[in-house]
C-alpha positions in Angstrom: 0.2 0.1 -0.4 2.8 1.8 0.6 4.8 1.8 -2.5 1.7 2.9 -4.4 1.2 5.9 -2.4 4.5 6.5 -3.1 4.4 5.5 -6.4 1.4 8.1 -7.5 3.2 11.2 -5.4 5.3 10.5 -6.9 4.0 10.6 -10.5 1.9 13.3 -9.7 5.4 15.5 -8.4 6.7 15.0 -11.2 3.2 15.8 -13.3 3.5 18.8 -12.0 7.1 19.7 -12.2 6.1 19.3 -16.2 3.3 21.7 -16.6 5.7 23.9 -14.4 8.7 23.5 -16.6 6.7 22.8 -19.8 5.2 26.8 -18.9 8.7 28.1 -18.0 8.6 27.5 -21.3 6.7 28.5 -23.2 6.3 32.3 -20.7 10.5 32.9 -22.1 9.8 31.8 -26.0 7.1 33.9 -26.0 8.9 37.2 -23.8 11.4 36.8 -26.7 8.9 36.9 -29.2 7.0 40.0 -28.2 10.6 42.1 -26.7 9.3 41.4 -22.9 13.0 42.4 -21.7 12.2 41.8 -18.3 9.1 39.0 -18.5 12.2 36.8 -20.5 15.8 37.5 -18.5 13.4 36.6 -14.9 13.3 33.0 -16.6 16.1 32.8 -15.8 17.7 31.2 -12.6 20.3 34.1 -10.8 23.0 31.7 -12.7 22.7 30.9 -15.7 24.3 29.9 -18.6 22.7 30.5 -21.9 24.4 29.3 -24.8 23.9 30.0 -28.7 24.1 29.1 -32.0 27.8 30.1 -32.2 30.8 28.3 -30.2 31.5 32.3 -29.3 28.2 32.8 -27.6 28.1 31.7 -23.6 26.7 34.1 -21.6 26.4 34.2 -18.7 22.6 35.7 -17.4 24.5 39.5 -17.1 26.5 39.1 -20.0 23.0 37.5 -22.1 21.2 40.0 -20.3 23.5 43.1 -22.5 22.7 41.0 -25.8 19.1 40.7 -25.4 19.0 44.4 -23.9 19.5 46.7 -26.8 17.1 44.4 -29.2 14.4 44.1 -27.5 14.3 47.8 -26.0 13.8 48.9 -30.1 11.2 46.5 -29.6 13.2 43.7 -31.8 12.3 39.5 -30.6 12.5 36.6 -31.6 10.3 34.2 -32.4 10.8 30.4 -31.5 8.3 28.6 -31.8 7.7 25.0 -29.4 7.1 21.5 -32.3 7.7 19.0 -30.2 9.2 19.1 -26.1 10.6 16.6 -23.7 10.6 17.3 -20.2 13.0 14.5 -18.5 13.3 13.8 -13.6 16.5 13.5 -12.3 17.2 12.7 -9.0 17.3 15.9 -7.7 13.8 16.7 -7.7 14.7 19.9 -8.1 16.3 20.0 -11.6 14.4 18.9 -14.3 16.5 18.2 -18.4 14.7 19.6 -21.8 14.9 19.4 -25.1 12.6 20.7 -27.5 13.1 21.1 -31.7 11.5 24.4 -32.4 10.9 26.2 -35.5 12.4 29.6 -36.5 11.5 32.3 -39.6 15.2 33.2 -39.8 17.3 30.0 -38.2 14.2 27.4 -39.8 15.1 24.2 -37.4 16.7 24.4 -34.1 17.7 21.9 -31.3 17.0 24.3 -27.8 18.4 22.2 -24.5 19.7 22.5 -20.9 18.7 22.3 -17.6 15.6 23.4 -15.0 16.0 24.3 -11.9 13.4 25.0 -9.2 14.1 28.1 -7.0 12.2 29.8 -3.8 10.9 32.2 -6.6 9.5 29.1 -8.9 11.9 27.2 -12.0 13.8 28.9 -13.8 15.9 28.4 -16.3 19.3 27.6 -15.7 21.4 26.2 -18.1 19.7 27.1 -22.3 21.4 25.8 -25.1 20.3 26.6 -28.6 21.3 24.9 -31.7 21.1 24.0 -35.1 21.0 20.2 -35.5 22.2 19.3 -39.0 21.6 15.8 -41.8 24.3 13.4 -41.0 23.8 13.8 -44.4 25.1 17.6 -44.9 27.4 17.5 -42.1 31.1 16.8 -43.6 30.4 19.3 -46.3 29.2 21.9 -42.6 32.0 21.0 -41.5 34.8 21.5 -44.1 32.6 25.2 -45.1 33.4 25.8 -40.4 36.6 24.9 -41.5 36.9 27.0 -44.0 35.7 30.4 -42.4 37.5 29.7 -39.5 41.1 29.6 -41.6 40.4 32.6 -43.5 39.3 34.6 -40.3 42.4 33.9 -38.3 44.3 34.8 -41.8 42.2 37.6 -41.5 42.6 39.0 -38.0 47.1 38.9 -38.3 
């Protein structure tokens, strides 16, 4: 009997965490679409890390804020429309993993992944990693293009 009650309690807790995490991610994308700086940044944990599509884009919350603010202050936001999302519990009850497929007007199919943490202020994004998944069939060509780009960039830096 105790195992059944404990199982039901755990399912209920995960279901609630899943719904809350889902809501945070939806609000994050909507705040970006609306260029709502205050709401967007409030959904990130104080020690959040945001990694963008460029390998140089690894920002803490302060750095990411400095990147976002000029766009949002001009009313320029961006929309990443969720297509599919998975939220996975961890052994630590206040942390969940997530991954989501997104569609963006400029970048096409993207993937967001990361961690959410349940804080005293509710669920917050602890890490967000935005990437552009590429089909294996064109991976070699893309890798070669990146190598060429970096070689040319390094040559111009000298």
